[in-house]
PyMOL Python script that loads the backbone (N, CA, C, O; Angstrom):
from pymol import cmd

cmd.read_pdbstr("""\
ATOM      1  N   MET A   1       0.901  -1.140  -0.135  1.00  0.00           N
ATOM      2  CA  MET A   1      -0.012  -0.077   0.011  1.00  0.00           C
ATOM      3  C   MET A   1       0.902   1.220  -0.005  1.00  0.00           C
ATOM      4  O   MET A   1       0.520   2.188  -0.662  1.00  0.00           O
ATOM      5  N   THR A   2       2.031   1.269   0.657  1.00  0.00           N
ATOM      6  CA  THR A   2       2.898   2.345   0.862  1.00  0.00           C
ATOM      7  C   THR A   2       3.308   2.743  -0.659  1.00  0.00           C
ATOM      8  O   THR A   2       3.384   3.890  -1.099  1.00  0.00           O
ATOM      9  N   ARG A   3       3.551   1.557  -1.347  1.00  0.00           N
ATOM     10  CA  ARG A   3       4.331   1.886  -2.861  1.00  0.00           C
ATOM     11  C   ARG A   3       3.247   2.559  -3.595  1.00  0.00           C
ATOM     12  O   ARG A   3       3.478   3.567  -4.262  1.00  0.00           O
ATOM     13  N   ASN A   4       2.001   2.007  -3.493  1.00  0.00           N
ATOM     14  CA  ASN A   4       0.661   2.728  -4.275  1.00  0.00           C
ATOM     15  C   ASN A   4       0.690   4.110  -3.951  1.00  0.00           C
ATOM     16  O   ASN A   4       0.577   4.910  -4.880  1.00  0.00           O
ATOM     17  N   ILE A   5       0.834   4.566  -2.674  1.00  0.00           N
ATOM     18  CA  ILE A   5       0.514   5.831  -2.243  1.00  0.00           C
ATOM     19  C   ILE A   5       1.621   6.609  -2.821  1.00  0.00           C
ATOM     20  O   ILE A   5       1.313   7.690  -3.323  1.00  0.00           O
ATOM     21  N   LEU A   6       2.996   6.210  -2.842  1.00  0.00           N
ATOM     22  CA  LEU A   6       4.058   6.771  -3.224  1.00  0.00           C
ATOM     23  C   LEU A   6       4.201   7.121  -4.909  1.00  0.00           C
ATOM     24  O   LEU A   6       4.741   8.081  -5.460  1.00  0.00           O
ATOM     25  N   THR A   7       3.525   5.996  -5.454  1.00  0.00           N
ATOM     26  CA  THR A   7       3.344   6.035  -6.919  1.00  0.00           C
ATOM     27  C   THR A   7       2.244   7.134  -7.301  1.00  0.00           C
ATOM     28  O   THR A   7       2.452   7.970  -8.180  1.00  0.00           O
ATOM     29  N   LEU A   8       1.138   7.066  -6.615  1.00  0.00           N
ATOM     30  CA  LEU A   8       0.206   8.159  -6.936  1.00  0.00           C
ATOM     31  C   LEU A   8       0.618   9.407  -6.568  1.00  0.00           C
ATOM     32  O   LEU A   8       0.328  10.336  -7.323  1.00  0.00           O
ATOM     33  N   SER A   9       1.369   9.677  -5.348  1.00  0.00           N
ATOM     34  CA  SER A   9       2.028  10.824  -5.265  1.00  0.00           C
ATOM     35  C   SER A   9       2.826  11.373  -6.434  1.00  0.00           C
ATOM     36  O   SER A   9       2.637  12.538  -6.785  1.00  0.00           O
ATOM     37  N   ILE A  10       3.670  10.632  -7.029  1.00  0.00           N
ATOM     38  CA  ILE A  10       4.550  11.039  -7.908  1.00  0.00           C
ATOM     39  C   ILE A  10       3.704  11.525  -9.106  1.00  0.00           C
ATOM     40  O   ILE A  10       3.801  12.666  -9.558  1.00  0.00           O
ATOM     41  N   VAL A  11       2.751  10.453  -9.656  1.00  0.00           N
ATOM     42  CA  VAL A  11       2.052  10.748 -10.674  1.00  0.00           C
ATOM     43  C   VAL A  11       1.170  12.019 -10.698  1.00  0.00           C
ATOM     44  O   VAL A  11       0.981  12.705 -11.703  1.00  0.00           O
ATOM     45  N   PHE A  12       0.557  12.292  -9.242  1.00  0.00           N
ATOM     46  CA  PHE A  12      -0.363  13.546  -9.051  1.00  0.00           C
ATOM     47  C   PHE A  12       0.630  14.746  -9.160  1.00  0.00           C
ATOM     48  O   PHE A  12       0.133  15.758  -9.654  1.00  0.00           O
ATOM     49  N   LEU A  13       1.794  14.811  -8.832  1.00  0.00           N
ATOM     50  CA  LEU A  13       2.606  15.816  -8.700  1.00  0.00           C
ATOM     51  C   LEU A  13       3.034  16.219 -10.227  1.00  0.00           C
ATOM     52  O   LEU A  13       3.139  17.397 -10.570  1.00  0.00           O
ATOM     53  N   MET A  14       3.254  15.194 -11.045  1.00  0.00           N
ATOM     54  CA  MET A  14       3.811  15.220 -12.394  1.00  0.00           C
ATOM     55  C   MET A  14       2.314  15.856 -13.110  1.00  0.00           C
ATOM     56  O   MET A  14       2.435  16.762 -13.934  1.00  0.00           O
ATOM     57  N   ALA A  15       1.204  15.448 -12.830  1.00  0.00           N
ATOM     58  CA  ALA A  15      -0.084  15.858 -13.567  1.00  0.00           C
ATOM     59  C   ALA A  15      -0.289  17.264 -13.179  1.00  0.00           C
ATOM     60  O   ALA A  15      -0.823  18.021 -13.991  1.00  0.00           O
ATOM     61  N   THR A  16       0.099  17.713 -11.964  1.00  0.00           N
ATOM     62  CA  THR A  16      -0.422  19.111 -11.598  1.00  0.00           C
ATOM     63  C   THR A  16       0.698  20.049 -12.315  1.00  0.00           C
ATOM     64  O   THR A  16       0.706  21.243 -12.016  1.00  0.00           O
ATOM     65  N   GLY A  17       1.583  19.580 -13.191  1.00  0.00           N
ATOM     66  CA  GLY A  17       2.503  20.477 -13.845  1.00  0.00           C
ATOM     67  C   GLY A  17       3.546  21.331 -12.982  1.00  0.00           C
ATOM     68  O   GLY A  17       3.641  22.547 -13.149  1.00  0.00           O
ATOM     69  N   LEU A  18       4.263  20.688 -12.121  1.00  0.00           N
ATOM     70  CA  LEU A  18       5.098  21.442 -11.269  1.00  0.00           C
ATOM     71  C   LEU A  18       6.277  22.097 -12.167  1.00  0.00           C
ATOM     72  O   LEU A  18       7.316  21.524 -12.492  1.00  0.00           O
ATOM     73  N   THR A  19       5.921  23.337 -12.479  1.00  0.00           N
ATOM     74  CA  THR A  19       6.979  24.062 -13.180  1.00  0.00           C
ATOM     75  C   THR A  19       7.471  25.399 -12.372  1.00  0.00           C
ATOM     76  O   THR A  19       6.772  25.940 -11.515  1.00  0.00           O
ATOM     77  N   ALA A  20       8.732  25.842 -12.749  1.00  0.00           N
ATOM     78  CA  ALA A  20       9.120  27.096 -12.176  1.00  0.00           C
ATOM     79  C   ALA A  20       8.424  28.206 -12.730  1.00  0.00           C
ATOM     80  O   ALA A  20       8.233  28.421 -13.927  1.00  0.00           O
ATOM     81  N   THR A  21       8.037  28.940 -11.692  1.00  0.00           N
ATOM     82  CA  THR A  21       7.309  30.164 -12.155  1.00  0.00           C
ATOM     83  C   THR A  21       7.838  31.493 -11.421  1.00  0.00           C
ATOM     84  O   THR A  21       8.561  31.399 -10.430  1.00  0.00           O
ATOM     85  N   ALA A  22       7.478  32.637 -11.907  1.00  0.00           N
ATOM     86  CA  ALA A  22       8.182  33.955 -11.423  1.00  0.00           C
ATOM     87  C   ALA A  22       7.454  34.076 -10.081  1.00  0.00           C
ATOM     88  O   ALA A  22       8.131  34.433  -9.117  1.00  0.00           O
ATOM     89  N   GLN A  23       6.246  33.838  -9.922  1.00  0.00           N
ATOM     90  CA  GLN A  23       5.515  34.002  -8.627  1.00  0.00           C
ATOM     91  C   GLN A  23       5.649  32.782  -7.686  1.00  0.00           C
ATOM     92  O   GLN A  23       6.081  31.683  -8.037  1.00  0.00           O
ATOM     93  N   ALA A  24       5.217  33.120  -6.424  1.00  0.00           N
ATOM     94  CA  ALA A  24       5.324  32.111  -5.500  1.00  0.00           C
ATOM     95  C   ALA A  24       4.321  31.005  -5.668  1.00  0.00           C
ATOM     96  O   ALA A  24       3.182  31.199  -6.093  1.00  0.00           O
ATOM     97  N   ALA A  25       4.819  29.789  -5.299  1.00  0.00           N
ATOM     98  CA  ALA A  25       3.722  28.488  -5.637  1.00  0.00           C
ATOM     99  C   ALA A  25       2.961  28.523  -4.348  1.00  0.00           C
ATOM    100  O   ALA A  25       3.391  28.883  -3.252  1.00  0.00           O
ATOM    101  N   CYS A  26       1.821  28.112  -4.637  1.00  0.00           N
ATOM    102  CA  CYS A  26       0.780  27.861  -3.498  1.00  0.00           C
ATOM    103  C   CYS A  26       0.649  26.206  -3.389  1.00  0.00           C
ATOM    104  O   CYS A  26       0.374  25.449  -4.320  1.00  0.00           O
ATOM    105  N   VAL A  27       0.913  25.853  -2.044  1.00  0.00           N
ATOM    106  CA  VAL A  27       0.848  24.325  -1.949  1.00  0.00           C
ATOM    107  C   VAL A  27      -0.232  24.077  -1.093  1.00  0.00           C
ATOM    108  O   VAL A  27      -0.426  24.840  -0.146  1.00  0.00           O
ATOM    109  N   ALA A  28      -1.038  23.014  -1.316  1.00  0.00           N
ATOM    110  CA  ALA A  28      -2.001  22.588  -0.464  1.00  0.00           C
ATOM    111  C   ALA A  28      -1.679  21.264   0.124  1.00  0.00           C
ATOM    112  O   ALA A  28      -1.332  20.326  -0.594  1.00  0.00           O
ATOM    113  N   GLU A  29      -1.788  21.165   1.436  1.00  0.00           N
ATOM    114  CA  GLU A  29      -1.701  19.846   1.986  1.00  0.00           C
ATOM    115  C   GLU A  29      -3.180  19.228   2.399  1.00  0.00           C
ATOM    116  O   GLU A  29      -4.029  19.874   3.014  1.00  0.00           O
ATOM    117  N   TYR A  30      -3.337  17.852   1.948  1.00  0.00           N
ATOM    118  CA  TYR A  30      -4.770  17.439   1.948  1.00  0.00           C
ATOM    119  C   TYR A  30      -4.724  16.010   2.270  1.00  0.00           C
ATOM    120  O   TYR A  30      -3.687  15.366   2.115  1.00  0.00           O
ATOM    121  N   LYS A  31      -5.953  15.419   2.771  1.00  0.00           N
ATOM    122  CA  LYS A  31      -6.221  13.938   2.934  1.00  0.00           C
ATOM    123  C   LYS A  31      -7.335  13.712   1.902  1.00  0.00           C
ATOM    124  O   LYS A  31      -8.190  14.530   1.564  1.00  0.00           O
ATOM    125  N   ALA A  32      -7.161  12.372   1.434  1.00  0.00           N
ATOM    126  CA  ALA A  32      -8.130  11.855   0.612  1.00  0.00           C
ATOM    127  C   ALA A  32      -8.406  10.388   0.644  1.00  0.00           C
ATOM    128  O   ALA A  32      -7.630   9.703   1.311  1.00  0.00           O
ATOM    129  N   LYS A  33      -9.365   9.818   0.044  1.00  0.00           N
ATOM    130  CA  LYS A  33      -9.586   8.326   0.239  1.00  0.00           C
ATOM    131  C   LYS A  33     -10.065   7.827  -1.021  1.00  0.00           C
ATOM    132  O   LYS A  33     -10.459   8.570  -1.921  1.00  0.00           O
ATOM    133  N   ARG A  34     -10.032   6.498  -1.095  1.00  0.00           N
ATOM    134  CA  ARG A  34     -10.710   5.814  -2.167  1.00  0.00           C
ATOM    135  C   ARG A  34     -11.373   4.404  -1.498  1.00  0.00           C
ATOM    136  O   ARG A  34     -10.721   3.672  -0.754  1.00  0.00           O
ATOM    137  N   ASP A  35     -12.710   4.161  -1.870  1.00  0.00           N
ATOM    138  CA  ASP A  35     -13.451   3.312  -1.222  1.00  0.00           C
ATOM    139  C   ASP A  35     -13.137   1.829  -1.914  1.00  0.00           C
ATOM    140  O   ASP A  35     -12.560   1.829  -3.002  1.00  0.00           O
ATOM    141  N   ASN A  36     -13.472   0.699  -1.358  1.00  0.00           N
ATOM    142  CA  ASN A  36     -13.556  -0.556  -1.993  1.00  0.00           C
ATOM    143  C   ASN A  36     -12.370  -0.972  -2.669  1.00  0.00           C
ATOM    144  O   ASN A  36     -12.355  -0.925  -3.899  1.00  0.00           O
ATOM    145  N   PRO A  37     -11.177  -1.452  -1.910  1.00  0.00           N
ATOM    146  CA  PRO A  37     -11.149  -1.415  -0.426  1.00  0.00           C
ATOM    147  C   PRO A  37     -10.702  -0.156  -0.096  1.00  0.00           C
ATOM    148  O   PRO A  37     -10.188   0.553  -0.961  1.00  0.00           O
ATOM    149  N   LEU A  38     -10.849   0.268   1.204  1.00  0.00           N
ATOM    150  CA  LEU A  38     -10.598   1.603   1.671  1.00  0.00           C
ATOM    151  C   LEU A  38      -9.197   1.831   1.652  1.00  0.00           C
ATOM    152  O   LEU A  38      -8.481   0.966   2.157  1.00  0.00           O
ATOM    153  N   GLU A  39      -8.642   2.923   1.117  1.00  0.00           N
ATOM    154  CA  GLU A  39      -7.291   3.433   0.955  1.00  0.00           C
ATOM    155  C   GLU A  39      -7.302   4.844   1.441  1.00  0.00           C
ATOM    156  O   GLU A  39      -8.160   5.547   0.908  1.00  0.00           O
ATOM    157  N   LEU A  40      -6.566   5.397   2.304  1.00  0.00           N
ATOM    158  CA  LEU A  40      -6.357   6.710   2.782  1.00  0.00           C
ATOM    159  C   LEU A  40      -5.049   7.317   2.333  1.00  0.00           C
ATOM    160  O   LEU A  40      -3.967   6.751   2.490  1.00  0.00           O
ATOM    161  N   TYR A  41      -5.204   8.489   1.770  1.00  0.00           N
ATOM    162  CA  TYR A  41      -3.863   9.012   1.195  1.00  0.00           C
ATOM    163  C   TYR A  41      -3.736  10.517   1.934  1.00  0.00           C
ATOM    164  O   TYR A  41      -4.683  11.248   2.226  1.00  0.00           O
ATOM    165  N   TYR A  42      -2.565  10.735   2.117  1.00  0.00           N
ATOM    166  CA  TYR A  42      -2.088  12.159   2.474  1.00  0.00           C
ATOM    167  C   TYR A  42      -0.980  12.619   1.536  1.00  0.00           C
ATOM    168  O   TYR A  42       0.016  11.979   1.201  1.00  0.00           O
ATOM    169  N   ASN A  43      -1.391  14.029   1.121  1.00  0.00           N
ATOM    170  CA  ASN A  43      -0.274  14.408  -0.119  1.00  0.00           C
ATOM    171  C   ASN A  43      -0.356  16.029  -0.024  1.00  0.00           C
ATOM    172  O   ASN A  43      -1.093  16.631   0.756  1.00  0.00           O
ATOM    173  N   VAL A  44       0.392  16.533  -0.811  1.00  0.00           N
ATOM    174  CA  VAL A  44       0.498  17.858  -1.136  1.00  0.00           C
ATOM    175  C   VAL A  44       0.370  18.201  -2.551  1.00  0.00           C
ATOM    176  O   VAL A  44       0.858  17.414  -3.361  1.00  0.00           O
ATOM    177  N   ALA A  45      -0.162  19.163  -2.933  1.00  0.00           N
ATOM    178  CA  ALA A  45      -0.228  19.586  -4.551  1.00  0.00           C
ATOM    179  C   ALA A  45       0.025  20.910  -4.530  1.00  0.00           C
ATOM    180  O   ALA A  45      -0.120  21.570  -3.501  1.00  0.00           O
ATOM    181  N   GLN A  46       0.444  21.443  -5.712  1.00  0.00           N
ATOM    182  CA  GLN A  46       0.524  22.857  -6.137  1.00  0.00           C
ATOM    183  C   GLN A  46      -0.790  23.347  -6.661  1.00  0.00           C
ATOM    184  O   GLN A  46      -1.331  22.545  -7.422  1.00  0.00           O
ATOM    185  N   ILE A  47      -1.381  24.362  -6.464  1.00  0.00           N
ATOM    186  CA  ILE A  47      -2.574  24.855  -6.879  1.00  0.00           C
ATOM    187  C   ILE A  47      -2.480  26.153  -7.601  1.00  0.00           C
ATOM    188  O   ILE A  47      -1.416  26.764  -7.500  1.00  0.00           O
ATOM    189  N   SER A  48      -3.353  26.615  -8.249  1.00  0.00           N
ATOM    190  CA  SER A  48      -3.107  27.824  -8.923  1.00  0.00           C
ATOM    191  C   SER A  48      -4.050  28.840  -8.602  1.00  0.00           C
ATOM    192  O   SER A  48      -5.070  28.505  -8.001  1.00  0.00           O
ATOM    193  N   GLY A  49      -3.868  30.014  -8.906  1.00  0.00           N
ATOM    194  CA  GLY A  49      -5.060  31.141  -8.185  1.00  0.00           C
ATOM    195  C   GLY A  49      -4.612  31.414  -6.777  1.00  0.00           C
ATOM    196  O   GLY A  49      -3.522  31.120  -6.286  1.00  0.00           O
ATOM    197  N   PRO A  50      -5.733  32.086  -6.142  1.00  0.00           N
ATOM    198  CA  PRO A  50      -5.666  32.464  -4.699  1.00  0.00           C
ATOM    199  C   PRO A  50      -5.287  31.254  -3.841  1.00  0.00           C
ATOM    200  O   PRO A  50      -5.794  30.150  -4.041  1.00  0.00           O
ATOM    201  N   CYS A  51      -4.302  31.507  -2.795  1.00  0.00           N
ATOM    202  CA  CYS A  51      -3.844  30.495  -1.998  1.00  0.00           C
ATOM    203  C   CYS A  51      -4.755  30.427  -0.746  1.00  0.00           C
ATOM    204  O   CYS A  51      -4.424  30.936   0.325  1.00  0.00           O
ATOM    205  N   THR A  52      -5.882  29.792  -0.938  1.00  0.00           N
ATOM    206  CA  THR A  52      -6.864  29.625   0.159  1.00  0.00           C
ATOM    207  C   THR A  52      -7.284  28.359   0.006  1.00  0.00           C
ATOM    208  O   THR A  52      -7.121  27.597  -0.947  1.00  0.00           O
ATOM    209  N   LYS A  53      -7.998  28.156   1.320  1.00  0.00           N
ATOM    210  CA  LYS A  53      -8.422  26.630   1.412  1.00  0.00           C
ATOM    211  C   LYS A  53      -9.683  26.282   0.548  1.00  0.00           C
ATOM    212  O   LYS A  53      -9.895  25.120   0.204  1.00  0.00           O
ATOM    213  N   ALA A  54     -10.549  27.358   0.192  1.00  0.00           N
ATOM    214  CA  ALA A  54     -11.628  27.357  -0.693  1.00  0.00           C
ATOM    215  C   ALA A  54     -11.274  26.925  -2.029  1.00  0.00           C
ATOM    216  O   ALA A  54     -11.868  26.029  -2.629  1.00  0.00           O
ATOM    217  N   ASN A  55     -10.120  27.698  -2.560  1.00  0.00           N
ATOM    218  CA  ASN A  55      -9.721  27.561  -3.864  1.00  0.00           C
ATOM    219  C   ASN A  55      -9.243  26.048  -4.084  1.00  0.00           C
ATOM    220  O   ASN A  55      -9.714  25.299  -4.940  1.00  0.00           O
ATOM    221  N   ALA A  56      -8.259  25.727  -3.198  1.00  0.00           N
ATOM    222  CA  ALA A  56      -7.557  24.408  -3.074  1.00  0.00           C
ATOM    223  C   ALA A  56      -8.578  23.278  -2.980  1.00  0.00           C
ATOM    224  O   ALA A  56      -8.394  22.193  -3.533  1.00  0.00           O
ATOM    225  N   ARG A  57      -9.608  23.555  -2.294  1.00  0.00           N
ATOM    226  CA  ARG A  57     -10.619  22.392  -2.148  1.00  0.00           C
ATOM    227  C   ARG A  57     -11.383  22.130  -3.547  1.00  0.00           C
ATOM    228  O   ARG A  57     -11.682  21.003  -3.942  1.00  0.00           O
ATOM    229  N   ALA A  58     -11.659  23.332  -4.243  1.00  0.00           N
ATOM    230  CA  ALA A  58     -12.363  23.437  -5.385  1.00  0.00           C
ATOM    231  C   ALA A  58     -11.377  22.688  -6.626  1.00  0.00           C
ATOM    232  O   ALA A  58     -11.901  22.055  -7.542  1.00  0.00           O
ATOM    233  N   GLN A  59     -10.116  22.836  -6.522  1.00  0.00           N
ATOM    234  CA  GLN A  59      -9.186  22.439  -7.517  1.00  0.00           C
ATOM    235  C   GLN A  59      -8.955  20.835  -7.197  1.00  0.00           C
ATOM    236  O   GLN A  59      -8.902  19.966  -8.068  1.00  0.00           O
ATOM    237  N   LEU A  60      -8.856  20.662  -6.075  1.00  0.00           N
ATOM    238  CA  LEU A  60      -8.295  19.298  -5.617  1.00  0.00           C
ATOM    239  C   LEU A  60      -9.731  18.258  -5.757  1.00  0.00           C
ATOM    240  O   LEU A  60      -9.614  17.107  -6.178  1.00  0.00           O
ATOM    241  N   GLN A  61     -10.745  18.697  -5.445  1.00  0.00           N
ATOM    242  CA  GLN A  61     -11.945  17.862  -5.675  1.00  0.00           C
ATOM    243  C   GLN A  61     -12.033  17.429  -7.110  1.00  0.00           C
ATOM    244  O   GLN A  61     -12.270  16.241  -7.329  1.00  0.00           O
ATOM    245  N   ALA A  62     -11.884  18.187  -8.025  1.00  0.00           N
ATOM    246  CA  ALA A  62     -11.962  17.618  -9.511  1.00  0.00           C
ATOM    247  C   ALA A  62     -10.789  16.731  -9.780  1.00  0.00           C
ATOM    248  O   ALA A  62     -10.994  15.588 -10.189  1.00  0.00           O
ATOM    249  N   GLN A  63      -9.497  17.200  -9.569  1.00  0.00           N
ATOM    250  CA  GLN A  63      -8.409  16.536  -9.853  1.00  0.00           C
ATOM    251  C   GLN A  63      -8.608  14.972  -9.300  1.00  0.00           C
ATOM    252  O   GLN A  63      -8.497  13.965  -9.999  1.00  0.00           O
ATOM    253  N   LEU A  64      -8.879  15.008  -8.096  1.00  0.00           N
ATOM    254  CA  LEU A  64      -8.895  13.689  -7.299  1.00  0.00           C
ATOM    255  C   LEU A  64     -10.098  12.976  -7.780  1.00  0.00           C
ATOM    256  O   LEU A  64      -9.994  11.756  -7.655  1.00  0.00           O
ATOM    257  N   ALA A  65     -11.069  13.335  -8.228  1.00  0.00           N
ATOM    258  CA  ALA A  65     -12.215  12.704  -8.605  1.00  0.00           C
ATOM    259  C   ALA A  65     -11.812  12.030 -10.124  1.00  0.00           C
ATOM    260  O   ALA A  65     -12.298  10.968 -10.514  1.00  0.00           O
ATOM    261  N   ARG A  66     -11.087  12.632 -10.704  1.00  0.00           N
ATOM    262  CA  ARG A  66     -10.631  11.847 -12.112  1.00  0.00           C
ATOM    263  C   ARG A  66      -9.844  10.714 -11.722  1.00  0.00           C
ATOM    264  O   ARG A  66      -9.807   9.744 -12.479  1.00  0.00           O
ATOM    265  N   GLN A  67      -9.163  10.706 -10.562  1.00  0.00           N
ATOM    266  CA  GLN A  67      -8.439   9.476 -10.079  1.00  0.00           C
ATOM    267  C   GLN A  67      -9.041   8.458  -9.258  1.00  0.00           C
ATOM    268  O   GLN A  67      -8.447   7.494  -8.775  1.00  0.00           O
ATOM    269  N   GLY A  68     -10.429   8.776  -9.115  1.00  0.00           N
ATOM    270  CA  GLY A  68     -11.290   7.895  -8.412  1.00  0.00           C
ATOM    271  C   GLY A  68     -11.069   8.112  -6.770  1.00  0.00           C
ATOM    272  O   GLY A  68     -11.298   7.205  -5.971  1.00  0.00           O
ATOM    273  N   LEU A  69     -10.651   9.271  -6.422  1.00  0.00           N
ATOM    274  CA  LEU A  69     -10.644   9.501  -5.017  1.00  0.00           C
ATOM    275  C   LEU A  69     -11.525  10.684  -4.416  1.00  0.00           C
ATOM    276  O   LEU A  69     -11.864  11.613  -5.149  1.00  0.00           O
ATOM    277  N   THR A  70     -11.866  10.643  -3.166  1.00  0.00           N
ATOM    278  CA  THR A  70     -12.714  11.761  -2.613  1.00  0.00           C
ATOM    279  C   THR A  70     -11.789  12.518  -1.734  1.00  0.00           C
ATOM    280  O   THR A  70     -11.129  11.972  -0.851  1.00  0.00           O
ATOM    281  N   LEU A  71     -11.759  13.709  -1.980  1.00  0.00           N
ATOM    282  CA  LEU A  71     -11.197  14.731  -0.991  1.00  0.00           C
ATOM    283  C   LEU A  71     -11.723  14.825   0.361  1.00  0.00           C
ATOM    284  O   LEU A  71     -12.867  15.270   0.455  1.00  0.00           O
ATOM    285  N   LEU A  72     -11.066  14.468   1.511  1.00  0.00           N
ATOM    286  CA  LEU A  72     -11.558  14.449   2.803  1.00  0.00           C
ATOM    287  C   LEU A  72     -11.572  15.810   3.426  1.00  0.00           C
ATOM    288  O   LEU A  72     -12.555  16.331   3.953  1.00  0.00           O
ATOM    289  N   LYS A  73     -10.200  16.406   3.292  1.00  0.00           N
ATOM    290  CA  LYS A  73      -9.948  17.585   3.994  1.00  0.00           C
ATOM    291  C   LYS A  73      -8.839  18.354   3.553  1.00  0.00           C
ATOM    292  O   LYS A  73      -7.857  17.620   3.440  1.00  0.00           O
ATOM    293  N   VAL A  74      -8.570  19.664   3.227  1.00  0.00           N
ATOM    294  CA  VAL A  74      -7.578  20.492   3.102  1.00  0.00           C
ATOM    295  C   VAL A  74      -7.044  20.993   4.435  1.00  0.00           C
ATOM    296  O   VAL A  74      -7.653  21.765   5.175  1.00  0.00           O
ATOM    297  N   LEU A  75      -5.763  20.438   4.678  1.00  0.00           N
ATOM    298  CA  LEU A  75      -5.374  20.761   6.053  1.00  0.00           C
ATOM    299  C   LEU A  75      -4.633  22.158   6.029  1.00  0.00           C
ATOM    300  O   LEU A  75      -4.762  22.848   7.040  1.00  0.00           O
ATOM    301  N   SER A  76      -4.041  22.542   5.218  1.00  0.00           N
ATOM    302  CA  SER A  76      -3.356  23.713   5.171  1.00  0.00           C
ATOM    303  C   SER A  76      -3.031  24.331   3.590  1.00  0.00           C
ATOM    304  O   SER A  76      -3.203  23.609   2.608  1.00  0.00           O
ATOM    305  N   VAL A  77      -2.643  25.457   3.489  1.00  0.00           N
ATOM    306  CA  VAL A  77      -2.196  26.221   2.322  1.00  0.00           C
ATOM    307  C   VAL A  77      -1.307  27.048   2.605  1.00  0.00           C
ATOM    308  O   VAL A  77      -1.469  27.756   3.598  1.00  0.00           O
ATOM    309  N   ARG A  78      -0.139  27.175   1.809  1.00  0.00           N
ATOM    310  CA  ARG A  78       0.829  27.942   2.131  1.00  0.00           C
ATOM    311  C   ARG A  78       1.911  28.226   0.817  1.00  0.00           C
ATOM    312  O   ARG A  78       2.371  27.363   0.069  1.00  0.00           O
ATOM    313  N   ASN A  79       2.190  29.814   0.771  1.00  0.00           N
ATOM    314  CA  ASN A  79       3.129  30.143  -0.478  1.00  0.00           C
ATOM    315  C   ASN A  79       4.553  29.590  -0.079  1.00  0.00           C
ATOM    316  O   ASN A  79       5.002  29.595   1.067  1.00  0.00           O
ATOM    317  N   GLN A  80       5.185  29.118  -1.193  1.00  0.00           N
ATOM    318  CA  GLN A  80       6.404  28.718  -1.159  1.00  0.00           C
ATOM    319  C   GLN A  80       7.367  29.464  -1.951  1.00  0.00           C
ATOM    320  O   GLN A  80       8.552  29.129  -1.958  1.00  0.00           O
TER     321      GLN A  80
END
""", "prot")
cmd.dss("prot")
cmd.show_as("cartoon", "prot")
cmd.util.cbc("prot")
cmd.orient("prot")
């Protein structure tokens, strides 16, 4: 299961298009799950736009749904 989480994390980070930009990157820390069988995930992802939990929630819900995951909670957002 740890290997699956690591693989998913790498794929997710690549899919979010982590590229160097002139402005500070906003990073969201979140928890997600997949049912049947239950799998829990903790990860961080770069988000675009305002660095707020509401914006992170909106972006992550759509991205995670495409991967068959449900967003449980955005734990924090921060500029890097």
